[in-house]
C-alpha positions as CSV (number, residue, x, y, z in Angstrom):
1,M,398.8,-69.5,-65.7
2,L,395.4,-70.6,-64.5
3,P,394.7,-74.3,-64.7
4,K,392.9,-75.5,-67.8
5,S,389.8,-77.7,-67.6
6,K,389.9,-81.4,-67.7
7,N,386.9,-83.6,-68.2
8,A,386.5,-84.4,-64.5
9,V,383.7,-84.3,-62.0
10,A,383.8,-80.9,-60.3
11,D,383.4,-80.2,-56.6
12,V,381.1,-77.2,-56.1
13,I,379.7,-75.4,-53.2
14,N,376.4,-76.3,-51.6
15,L,374.3,-73.3,-50.5
16,D,373.1,-74.2,-47.0
17,S,371.9,-72.3,-44.1
18,D,374.8,-71.2,-41.9
19,S,375.5,-70.1,-38.4
20,D,377.5,-67.1,-37.3
21,S,380.6,-69.3,-36.8
22,D,383.8,-68.0,-38.3
23,D,385.6,-71.3,-38.1
24,V,387.7,-71.9,-41.2
25,V,388.7,-75.3,-42.4
26,G,391.0,-75.4,-45.4
27,G,390.1,-71.7,-46.2
28,I,386.6,-72.5,-47.1
29,G,385.0,-71.1,-43.9
30,A,381.6,-72.3,-42.6
31,F,380.9,-74.3,-45.8
32,R,383.4,-76.9,-44.6
33,S,382.9,-76.6,-40.9
34,M,381.5,-80.1,-40.8
35,G,384.5,-81.6,-42.6
36,S,385.8,-81.8,-46.2
37,S,383.2,-84.5,-47.1
38,V,380.5,-81.9,-47.2
39,M,381.9,-80.5,-50.4
40,G,383.1,-83.8,-51.7
41,N,379.6,-85.3,-51.4
42,R,378.1,-83.1,-54.1
43,K,379.1,-83.9,-57.7
44,V,378.3,-82.1,-60.9
45,P,378.6,-84.1,-64.1
46,S,381.3,-82.8,-66.4
47,T,378.7,-82.2,-69.1
48,F,377.7,-79.1,-67.1
49,A,381.1,-77.7,-67.8
50,D,380.7,-77.9,-71.5
51,A,381.0,-74.2,-72.6
52,T,380.2,-74.7,-76.2
53,V,376.5,-73.9,-76.0
54,A,375.5,-70.5,-77.4
55,P,373.6,-68.4,-77.0
56,R,373.1,-68.3,-73.3
57,E,370.2,-70.4,-72.1
58,T,367.2,-68.8,-70.3
59,L,364.1,-70.1,-68.5
60,E,361.0,-70.9,-70.4
61,C,358.9,-68.7,-68.1
62,R,360.4,-65.2,-67.6
63,S,357.7,-63.7,-65.4
64,F,358.8,-63.6,-61.8
65,W,355.5,-64.4,-60.3
66,K,355.1,-67.6,-62.4
67,A,358.8,-68.7,-62.5
68,G,358.3,-71.0,-59.5
69,E,355.6,-73.1,-61.2
70,N,356.1,-76.5,-62.9
71,F,359.3,-77.1,-60.9
72,V,359.9,-80.9,-60.7
73,I,360.8,-81.8,-57.1
74,P,362.3,-85.4,-56.8
75,T,360.3,-87.7,-54.5
76,G,363.1,-90.1,-53.9
77,V,365.8,-89.8,-51.2
78,S,369.3,-89.2,-52.5
79,P,371.8,-91.4,-50.6
80,N,374.5,-89.7,-48.6
81,A,378.2,-90.4,-49.0
82,T,379.7,-93.0,-46.7
83,G,380.4,-91.5,-43.3
84,M,378.5,-88.3,-44.0
85,L,375.8,-87.0,-41.7
86,E,372.3,-86.4,-42.8
87,H,371.6,-82.8,-43.6
88,A,368.6,-80.7,-44.8
89,R,368.9,-79.8,-48.4
90,V,367.7,-76.5,-49.9
91,H,365.8,-77.1,-53.1
92,P,366.4,-74.5,-55.9
93,K,362.7,-73.6,-55.8
94,F,363.4,-72.0,-52.4
95,L,365.4,-69.3,-54.2
96,H,362.3,-68.2,-55.9
97,S,359.8,-68.5,-53.1
98,N,362.3,-66.8,-50.8
99,A,362.5,-63.8,-53.2
100,T,358.7,-63.4,-53.2
101,S,359.1,-61.5,-49.9
102,H,359.8,-58.5,-52.2
103,K,356.5,-57.5,-53.7
104,W,358.1,-54.3,-55.1
105,A,361.1,-54.4,-57.4
106,F,362.5,-51.1,-55.9
107,G,362.5,-52.8,-52.5
108,A,364.9,-55.4,-53.9
109,I,367.1,-52.6,-55.3
110,A,367.1,-50.9,-51.9
111,E,368.5,-54.1,-50.3
112,L,371.5,-53.9,-52.6
113,L,372.0,-50.2,-51.9
114,D,371.9,-51.0,-48.2
115,N,374.8,-53.4,-48.6
116,A,376.9,-50.7,-50.3
117,V,375.9,-48.1,-47.7
118,D,377.0,-50.5,-44.9
119,E,380.4,-50.4,-46.5
120,I,380.8,-46.7,-45.7
121,Q,382.4,-47.8,-42.4
122,H,385.0,-49.6,-44.5
123,G,385.8,-46.6,-46.6
124,A,383.3,-46.9,-49.4
125,T,382.7,-43.6,-51.2
126,F,380.1,-44.5,-53.9
127,V,377.7,-47.1,-55.2
128,K,376.9,-47.2,-58.9
129,I,373.7,-48.5,-60.4
130,D,373.6,-48.9,-64.1
131,K,372.3,-50.9,-67.0
132,I,374.6,-52.8,-69.4
133,D,373.8,-55.0,-72.5
134,I,374.8,-58.6,-72.4
135,A,376.8,-59.4,-75.6
136,K,375.6,-63.0,-75.8
137,D,372.0,-62.0,-76.6
138,N,371.9,-58.2,-76.3
139,S,369.6,-58.3,-73.3
140,P,369.8,-55.7,-70.5
141,A,371.4,-56.4,-67.1
142,L,371.6,-54.5,-63.9
143,V,375.0,-53.6,-62.4
144,F,375.7,-52.6,-58.8
145,Q,379.2,-51.6,-57.9
146,D,380.9,-50.1,-54.8
147,D,384.4,-49.4,-53.7
148,G,384.0,-50.9,-50.2
149,A,386.4,-53.4,-48.6
150,G,385.2,-56.2,-50.8
151,M,384.9,-59.8,-49.9
152,D,387.6,-62.4,-49.5
153,P,386.9,-66.1,-50.4
154,N,385.4,-66.8,-47.0
155,G,383.3,-63.6,-47.1
156,L,381.8,-64.4,-50.5
157,R,380.8,-67.8,-49.3
158,K,379.1,-66.3,-46.3
159,C,377.3,-63.8,-48.6
160,M,376.0,-66.7,-50.7
161,S,374.8,-68.6,-47.6
162,L,371.2,-68.4,-46.4
163,G,370.7,-66.7,-43.1
164,Y,374.3,-65.8,-42.3
165,S,375.0,-62.2,-41.2
166,S,378.0,-60.8,-39.5
167,K,376.5,-57.3,-39.3
168,K,375.9,-56.7,-35.6
169,S,376.4,-52.9,-35.5
170,N,373.7,-50.5,-34.3
171,T,374.3,-48.5,-37.5
172,T,374.3,-51.1,-40.2
173,I,371.0,-51.8,-41.9
174,G,371.5,-55.5,-42.7
175,Q,370.8,-58.1,-40.0
176,Y,369.0,-61.1,-41.4
177,G,371.6,-62.5,-43.8
178,N,368.9,-62.9,-46.5
179,G,368.9,-59.6,-48.4
180,F,371.4,-60.4,-51.1
181,K,369.6,-63.7,-52.1
182,T,366.1,-62.3,-52.1
183,S,367.0,-59.0,-53.9
184,T,369.0,-60.5,-56.7
185,M,366.5,-63.3,-57.4
186,R,363.6,-60.8,-57.3
187,L,365.2,-58.7,-60.0
188,G,366.5,-61.4,-62.3
189,A,366.9,-65.2,-62.6
190,D,370.7,-65.0,-62.3
191,A,373.4,-63.0,-60.6
192,I,377.2,-63.1,-60.8
193,V,379.4,-61.5,-58.1
194,F,382.9,-60.2,-58.6
195,S,384.8,-59.1,-55.4
196,R,388.3,-58.0,-54.7
197,S,389.7,-57.5,-51.2
198,H,392.9,-57.0,-49.2
199,R,392.9,-58.6,-45.7
200,G,395.7,-59.7,-43.5
201,G,398.3,-58.8,-46.1
202,K,396.7,-61.0,-48.7
203,S,395.0,-59.7,-51.8
204,T,392.3,-61.9,-53.4
205,Q,389.6,-61.8,-56.0
206,S,386.6,-64.1,-56.2
207,V,383.8,-64.9,-58.5
208,G,380.5,-66.6,-57.5
209,L,377.4,-67.5,-59.5
210,L,373.9,-67.7,-58.1
211,S,371.9,-69.0,-61.1
212,Y,368.3,-70.0,-60.9
213,T,368.5,-70.8,-64.6
214,F,371.5,-73.2,-64.1
215,L,369.8,-75.0,-61.3
216,R,366.5,-75.5,-63.2
217,K,368.1,-76.4,-66.5
218,T,370.3,-79.0,-65.0
219,S,367.5,-80.4,-62.7
220,Q,369.4,-79.9,-59.5
221,D,367.7,-80.9,-56.2
222,D,370.0,-78.8,-54.1
223,I,371.3,-75.2,-54.4
224,I,374.8,-75.3,-56.0
225,V,376.9,-72.2,-56.2
226,P,380.1,-72.5,-58.4
227,M,382.9,-70.2,-57.1
228,I,386.5,-69.6,-58.0
229,D,389.2,-67.6,-56.1
230,I,392.6,-66.2,-57.1
231,D,395.5,-65.1,-54.9
232,L,396.9,-61.8,-56.2
233,S,399.6,-61.4,-53.5
234,K,402.2,-63.2,-55.5
235,E,404.1,-62.0,-58.6
236,Q,401.7,-64.1,-60.8
237,P,398.0,-64.6,-59.9
238,E,397.5,-68.1,-58.7
239,P,394.2,-70.1,-58.2
240,I,393.3,-70.8,-54.6
241,I,392.6,-74.5,-54.8
242,Y,390.7,-76.3,-52.0
243,G,390.2,-79.6,-53.7
244,S,392.1,-80.3,-56.9
245,P,393.0,-78.2,-60.0
246,E,390.4,-80.2,-61.9
247,D,387.7,-79.0,-59.5
248,W,388.8,-75.4,-59.9
249,A,388.8,-75.6,-63.7
250,A,385.4,-77.3,-63.8
251,N,383.9,-74.5,-61.7
252,L,385.4,-72.0,-64.1
253,E,383.8,-73.7,-67.1
254,I,380.4,-73.7,-65.3
255,L,380.8,-70.0,-64.9
256,L,381.6,-69.4,-68.5
257,K,378.6,-71.4,-69.7
258,W,376.0,-70.0,-67.5
259,S,377.2,-66.4,-67.0
260,P,377.1,-63.6,-69.5
261,F,380.8,-64.1,-70.3
262,S,382.0,-66.7,-72.7
263,T,385.8,-66.5,-72.2
264,E,388.3,-66.1,-69.4
265,D,389.4,-62.8,-70.7
266,E,385.9,-61.4,-70.6
267,L,385.5,-62.7,-67.1
268,W,388.7,-61.2,-65.7
269,Q,388.0,-57.9,-67.4
270,Q,385.2,-57.3,-65.0
271,F,387.8,-56.6,-62.3
272,E,389.5,-53.9,-64.2
273,D,387.2,-51.0,-63.0
274,I,387.0,-52.5,-59.4
275,G,390.5,-51.4,-58.4
276,T,392.3,-52.8,-55.4
277,H,389.0,-53.4,-53.5
278,G,385.3,-53.4,-54.1
279,T,382.4,-55.5,-55.3
280,K,380.4,-55.7,-58.5
281,V,377.1,-57.6,-58.8
282,I,375.6,-58.2,-62.3
283,I,372.0,-59.3,-62.4
284,Y,370.8,-60.7,-65.7
285,N,367.9,-62.6,-67.3
286,L,365.8,-59.8,-65.8
287,W,362.2,-60.7,-65.1
288,L,359.3,-59.7,-67.5
289,N,355.8,-58.6,-66.7
290,D,352.6,-60.3,-67.9
291,E,352.8,-58.5,-71.2
292,G,356.3,-59.9,-71.9
293,L,358.1,-56.6,-71.3
294,Y,360.9,-56.0,-68.8
295,E,359.6,-55.0,-65.4
296,L,362.2,-52.3,-65.3
297,S,362.2,-49.6,-68.0
298,F,365.5,-48.1,-69.1
299,D,364.2,-46.0,-72.0
300,D,361.9,-43.5,-70.4
301,D,364.8,-41.5,-68.9
302,N,368.5,-42.0,-69.6
303,E,369.3,-41.0,-66.0
304,D,366.7,-43.1,-64.3
305,I,365.3,-46.6,-64.0
306,R,361.5,-46.8,-63.8
307,L,358.9,-49.4,-63.1
308,R,357.1,-50.0,-66.3
309,D,353.7,-50.9,-64.8
310,E,353.5,-48.0,-62.3
311,G,352.9,-44.5,-63.8
312,V,351.0,-46.0,-66.8
313,H,347.8,-44.1,-67.5
314,D,346.4,-46.6,-70.2
315,G,346.2,-43.7,-72.6
316,K,343.6,-41.9,-70.5
317,R,343.6,-38.2,-70.2
318,L,343.9,-37.3,-66.5
319,H,342.4,-34.3,-64.7
320,H,344.9,-31.6,-64.1
321,K,344.5,-31.9,-60.4
322,L,345.4,-35.6,-60.5
323,L,348.4,-34.8,-62.7
324,E,349.6,-32.2,-60.1
325,L,349.2,-34.8,-57.4
326,R,351.1,-37.4,-59.4
327,S,353.9,-34.9,-60.0
328,H,354.7,-34.8,-56.2
329,I,357.5,-37.0,-54.9
330,S,355.0,-38.9,-52.7
331,Y,353.7,-40.5,-55.9
332,H,356.8,-40.2,-58.1
333,L,358.9,-42.4,-55.8
334,R,356.5,-45.3,-56.6
335,Y,357.9,-45.7,-60.1
336,S,361.1,-43.6,-60.4
337,L,364.2,-45.1,-58.8
338,R,365.9,-41.7,-58.8
339,A,363.0,-40.2,-56.7
340,Y,362.9,-43.2,-54.4
341,A,366.7,-43.3,-53.9
342,S,366.7,-39.5,-53.1
343,M,364.5,-40.2,-50.0
344,L,365.9,-43.6,-49.1
345,Y,368.3,-42.4,-46.4
346,L,367.3,-39.8,-43.8
347,K,370.8,-38.3,-43.1
348,K,372.7,-36.8,-46.0
349,F,376.0,-38.5,-46.7
350,N,379.2,-36.5,-46.2
351,N,381.6,-38.5,-48.5
352,F,379.4,-41.0,-50.2
353,K,377.3,-40.8,-53.4
354,I,374.6,-42.9,-55.1
355,I,375.3,-42.7,-58.8
356,L,372.4,-43.8,-60.9
357,R,373.1,-44.3,-64.6
358,G,376.1,-42.0,-64.5
359,S,374.4,-39.1,-62.6
360,P,374.6,-38.6,-58.8
361,V,371.3,-38.8,-56.9
362,E,370.6,-35.6,-55.0
363,Q,369.4,-36.6,-51.5
364,F,366.1,-35.0,-50.4
365,N,364.5,-34.8,-47.0
366,I,361.0,-33.3,-47.1
367,A,361.4,-32.2,-43.5
368,D,363.7,-29.5,-44.7
369,E,360.9,-27.7,-46.6
370,L,358.0,-28.1,-44.2
371,R,356.1,-24.9,-43.3
372,V,355.4,-24.0,-39.7
373,P,357.3,-27.1,-38.5
374,E,357.1,-28.4,-35.0
375,I,359.3,-31.0,-33.2
376,I,357.5,-33.3,-30.9
377,K,359.2,-35.7,-28.5
378,Y,358.0,-39.3,-28.4
379,K,359.2,-41.8,-25.8
380,P,358.3,-45.4,-26.5
381,H,357.1,-47.4,-23.5
382,T,358.4,-51.0,-23.1
383,A,358.2,-53.4,-20.3
384,T,361.9,-54.3,-20.4
385,N,364.1,-51.8,-22.2
386,E,364.3,-48.0,-21.5
387,Q,364.0,-46.3,-24.9
388,A,365.5,-42.9,-25.7
389,P,363.0,-40.2,-26.8
390,T,362.5,-39.9,-30.6
391,E,361.9,-36.6,-32.3
392,I,359.0,-36.3,-34.7
393,K,359.0,-33.3,-37.0
394,V,355.6,-32.3,-38.5
395,G,354.5,-29.5,-40.7
396,F,352.6,-28.5,-43.8
397,I,354.1,-29.3,-47.2
398,K,354.9,-26.2,-49.3
399,E,352.1,-27.2,-51.8
400,A,349.3,-27.1,-49.2
401,P,346.4,-26.6,-49.5
402,K,346.7,-27.1,-53.3
403,L,347.7,-30.7,-53.0
404,A,346.2,-33.1,-50.5
405,V,349.4,-34.9,-49.8
406,C,349.9,-36.2,-46.3
407,G,351.6,-39.0,-44.3
408,V,354.5,-39.8,-42.1
409,N,357.9,-40.9,-43.4
410,V,359.2,-43.5,-41.0
411,Y,362.9,-44.5,-41.1
412,H,364.8,-47.2,-39.3
413,K,368.5,-46.8,-38.8
414,N,368.6,-44.0,-41.4
415,R,366.7,-46.2,-44.0
416,L,363.2,-45.3,-45.2
417,I,360.8,-48.1,-44.3
418,R,357.3,-46.5,-44.7
419,P,357.0,-43.5,-47.0
420,F,354.0,-41.2,-46.5
421,W,352.3,-43.5,-44.1
422,K,348.7,-42.3,-43.8
423,V,347.8,-42.8,-40.2
424,N,344.3,-41.4,-40.6
425,A,341.5,-43.3,-42.3
426,V,341.5,-43.4,-46.1
427,G,339.4,-40.6,-47.5
428,E,339.5,-38.5,-44.3
429,A,340.2,-34.8,-45.0
430,K,341.6,-34.3,-41.5
431,G,345.4,-34.1,-41.8
432,N,345.6,-33.1,-45.5
433,G,348.8,-31.3,-46.2
434,V,350.5,-32.5,-42.9
435,V,353.7,-34.5,-43.3
436,G,355.8,-36.0,-40.5
437,V,359.3,-37.4,-40.4
438,L,360.9,-39.6,-37.7
439,E,363.5,-42.3,-37.2
440,A,362.0,-45.3,-35.3
441,N,364.9,-47.5,-34.3
442,F,362.8,-49.0,-31.4
443,I,360.6,-51.1,-33.7
444,E,361.8,-53.9,-36.0
445,P,361.3,-53.8,-39.8
446,A,359.9,-56.7,-41.8
447,H,362.3,-58.8,-43.8
448,D,361.6,-56.9,-47.0
449,K,362.2,-53.6,-45.1
450,Q,359.1,-52.1,-46.6
451,D,357.0,-52.2,-43.5
452,F,357.3,-52.9,-39.7
453,E,356.4,-55.9,-37.7
454,R,353.0,-55.3,-36.1
455,S,354.2,-55.4,-32.5
456,S,352.6,-53.7,-29.6
457,L,355.3,-50.9,-29.9
458,F,354.2,-50.4,-33.5
459,L,350.5,-50.2,-32.7
460,R,351.2,-47.6,-29.9
461,L,353.3,-45.6,-32.3
462,E,350.5,-45.6,-34.9
463,A,348.0,-44.4,-32.4
464,R,350.3,-41.7,-31.1
465,L,351.1,-40.5,-34.6
466,R,347.4,-40.2,-35.4
467,K,346.9,-37.9,-32.4
468,I,350.0,-35.8,-33.2
469,V,348.9,-35.3,-36.9
470,N,345.3,-34.5,-35.9
471,S,346.2,-32.1,-33.1
472,Y,348.7,-30.3,-35.3
473,W,346.2,-30.0,-38.2
474,Y,343.4,-28.6,-36.0
475,T,345.8,-26.1,-34.6
476,H,347.4,-24.8,-37.8
477,C,345.0,-25.7,-40.7
478,H,343.2,-22.4,-40.8
479,V,346.6,-20.6,-41.5
480,F,346.8,-22.4,-44.8
481,G,343.2,-21.9,-45.9
482,Y,341.7,-25.1,-44.5
483,N,338.6,-24.8,-42.3
484,T,337.2,-26.7,-39.4
485,Y,333.9,-26.3,-37.4
486,K,336.0,-24.9,-34.6
487,T,338.3,-22.6,-36.4
488,P,337.5,-20.4,-39.4
489,A,339.9,-20.2,-42.3
490,D,342.4,-17.3,-42.3
491,K,340.9,-14.9,-44.9
492,S,344.1,-13.1,-45.3
493,K,345.5,-16.1,-47.2
494,K,342.5,-16.0,-49.6
495,M,341.5,-13.5,-52.4
496,A,338.1,-11.9,-52.2
497,I,335.9,-13.0,-55.1
498,P,333.0,-10.8,-56.2
499,D,329.5,-12.1,-57.0
500,Q,329.3,-12.5,-60.7
501,P,326.9,-14.3,-63.0
502,P,328.2,-17.8,-63.8
503,T,329.4,-18.7,-67.2
504,V,329.6,-22.5,-66.9
505,N,328.5,-25.3,-64.6
506,A,325.0,-23.9,-63.8
507,F,323.0,-26.8,-62.6
508,D,319.2,-27.2,-63.4
509,P,318.0,-29.6,-60.8
510,L,314.7,-31.3,-60.4
511,P,311.9,-29.2,-58.8
512,L,311.8,-29.0,-55.0
513,P,308.8,-30.5,-53.2
514,N,305.7,-28.3,-53.9
515,D,308.1,-26.5,-56.4
516,K,308.6,-23.6,-53.9
517,I,311.5,-21.7,-52.7
518,S,310.8,-20.2,-49.3
519,Q,308.8,-17.0,-49.7
520,G,310.1,-16.6,-53.2
521,G,307.0,-18.1,-54.9
522,P,306.9,-21.1,-57.2
523,R,309.7,-21.9,-59.6
524,T,308.9,-23.9,-62.8
525,R,311.1,-26.2,-64.8
526,D,311.3,-23.6,-67.6
527,Q,312.9,-21.0,-65.4
528,P,316.7,-20.6,-65.8
529,P,318.8,-21.3,-62.7
530,T,319.8,-18.2,-60.7
531,V,323.4,-17.3,-60.2
532,N,325.9,-19.1,-57.9
533,T,324.0,-22.3,-57.8
534,F,325.8,-24.9,-55.7
535,Y,325.0,-27.9,-53.4
536,H,325.4,-28.3,-49.7
537,L,324.5,-30.6,-46.9
538,P,322.3,-29.1,-44.1
539,L,324.0,-28.2,-40.8
540,P,322.3,-28.9,-37.5
541,S,321.6,-25.1,-37.1
542,D,319.4,-25.0,-40.2
543,R,315.7,-24.5,-39.4
544,I,312.8,-26.3,-41.1
545,S,310.2,-24.3,-42.9
546,Q,306.5,-25.1,-43.1
547,G,307.0,-26.5,-46.6
548,G,309.5,-29.1,-45.4
549,L,312.5,-27.1,-46.5
550,I,315.6,-26.3,-44.6
551,I,316.1,-22.6,-44.5
552,R,319.4,-20.8,-43.9
553,E,320.1,-17.0,-43.8
554,I,323.3,-16.0,-45.7
555,S,324.5,-12.5,-45.2
556,H,327.2,-10.5,-46.9
557,S,330.1,-9.6,-44.8
558,N,329.3,-5.9,-45.2
559,A,325.7,-6.5,-44.0
560,T,324.2,-4.8,-47.1
561,S,321.8,-7.6,-48.0
562,S,320.8,-11.1,-47.2
563,H,319.7,-14.2,-49.2
564,T,317.2,-16.9,-48.3
565,V,318.2,-20.3,-49.4
566,A,316.5,-23.7,-49.3
567,V,317.2,-27.4,-49.7
568,A,315.0,-30.4,-49.4
569,A,314.7,-31.9,-45.9
570,P,316.5,-35.3,-45.5
571,H,313.2,-37.3,-45.2
572,L,312.1,-35.9,-48.6
573,R,315.1,-37.0,-50.5
574,N,315.5,-40.2,-52.4
575,Y,318.7,-42.1,-53.4
576,T,318.2,-43.0,-57.0
577,G,320.5,-40.3,-58.3
578,L,322.3,-37.1,-57.6
579,R,319.8,-34.5,-58.9
580,S,317.0,-35.7,-56.5
581,N,319.5,-36.5,-53.8
582,F,320.8,-32.9,-53.4
583,Q,318.8,-29.8,-54.2
584,P,320.4,-26.5,-55.0
585,V,321.0,-23.6,-52.7
586,Q,320.1,-20.4,-54.6
587,L,321.6,-16.9,-54.1
588,N,319.9,-13.8,-55.5
589,P,322.2,-11.8,-57.7
590,Q,324.0,-8.8,-56.1
591,P,325.9,-6.0,-57.6
592,A,329.6,-6.7,-58.3
593,A,331.9,-5.8,-55.5
594,T,335.7,-5.9,-55.3
595,D,336.2,-6.6,-51.6
596,V,333.0,-8.6,-50.7
597,E,333.2,-12.1,-49.5
598,I,330.2,-14.2,-48.4
599,D,330.8,-15.8,-45.0
600,L,328.9,-18.9,-43.9
601,V,330.1,-20.4,-40.7
602,G,333.6,-19.2,-41.5
603,K,333.5,-20.3,-45.2
604,S,333.5,-18.2,-48.4
605,V,331.2,-18.9,-51.3
606,D,334.2,-20.2,-53.3
607,E,335.0,-22.7,-50.5
608,I,331.5,-23.9,-50.3
609,S,331.2,-24.2,-54.0
610,E,334.3,-26.3,-54.2
611,E,333.1,-28.5,-51.3
612,N,329.7,-29.1,-53.0
613,I,331.3,-29.8,-56.3
614,Q,333.3,-32.5,-54.5
615,L,330.2,-33.8,-52.9
616,F,328.5,-33.8,-56.3
617,M,331.3,-36.0,-57.7
618,E,331.3,-38.3,-54.8
619,C,327.5,-38.8,-54.9
620,E,327.6,-39.4,-58.6
621,E,330.0,-42.3,-57.9
622,Y,327.8,-43.5,-55.1
623,A,324.7,-43.4,-57.3
624,K,326.5,-45.4,-60.0
625,K,327.6,-48.0,-57.5
626,L,324.1,-48.2,-56.0
627,N,322.4,-48.6,-59.4
628,W,325.0,-51.2,-60.4
629,N,324.3,-53.2,-57.1
630,R,320.6,-53.1,-57.8
631,R,321.1,-54.8,-61.1
């Protein structure tokens, strides 16, 4: 039988920074490496162990970015126990400020997935991510469960410590010893851990509670983590007691009050689906957004978890091209956990699955479907260490040139750090459709593993990637219908479009200076626009007419006729609006043809039309901003 509670003062664990020491004193590990008085110094009044309060208490402020406000920090100095050395305390507010390193909730989820993936070397075959409902208040909670080796009592205490990490392998992702604390506290105010392990012929199960709610509601000035352990190696489970039976029982009662489980039976039931080894983490009191809704949405898709504030269109009707762009995984991974998890790891697992809400996640590597791919070797240059060459695979996405998706997916030790990193300037068309993939183990990721430290190695990699993308684009873009000044588009990839009278989008601009169109006589405001009216910017080869107009000869590819076109010279334009900023290029109507395509410096009429419509839209936006600034 497990010991029953007595109204006594409970000894609980202090959560302090730890070293990599594996010294064990009395079975507690590094928490007691300075002597048993470290634990005996911290006392929790027995009123905390009163499990009669229902329903479960929560914080007044449930928004993550505001949860650290109005936290009373004591100004006095708490005396140390006799004979105890001074030590730096970690205030509970640090749990919240430490978690703000995760700006993105999915980044926090990825940290917990990393812990499960690191357990593959210990035999783990799956990690489950799911949502459950807490019986106490019917609120949602996140569950992460794996079948790895689990944690013994000493391992659980190291997991709950700040800055401790025993992961020294070149293949494991974790290294800072901070991911568990930051990730759980970023997703919810409280987390409870259940772990079962078998080490050295001894089977144990342990429970630990990291509760921001408990610490704030009880006005703690130090981080306290109640834990209990049970020895399963004997015929009957027995508590592992480090102090006294009363201490163990008091910790149990704290767990029952502040966790989602009100009775011992409910608590021990959480081990039933763990088996002989594994770990389960339940995160509850999930954070809300500014509108009072849960940050994570579980209702949009029964097999997915989504970010509520991403993918929201505010009821606006989006253009079909924007909808197509948002359907691509480069955008979808920003708010869909299934999409993000599918790309999170570069190499496909052989005997391991990520199971999201009961359905396995199918791994996806965009490098597998790139068109005309090339592999480029890149060797980092450092002053001290000799780095092995890294392979960078680049190619065009299968949707090019329809979708202007581009960027480089950069992984570190198999883990995605920067998805679709745009190495070119924002808004630059160069590189559209080109995607690259590489594993950069020679640069260090930031603590949230969503970016890299901006070291000299990183800056050199960025410059090199820009050259690689641009060089590849200039070499291959014409094959997919793109066009440069140096290389014309491949017309075999395009359909010939005959000259036809327009049905929509015929512009009627303001009259040109002197209301003349080179040798074509005057044109009045009452005249209808001629066919195929579109806008263009003058090229350096355009010649200037006597009337101040830029004249360009446009010839059909079959040399049957020619057109004379004109636009206003730059010095005659003003910038008060689009219509007087760009003047139309006019083409005289020609008989319909089936295989005729107008060629202008390697461009078809359809291409130029699309480019000028894009310019039209950009200049409209510029004119609006200009007029607004003048106000």
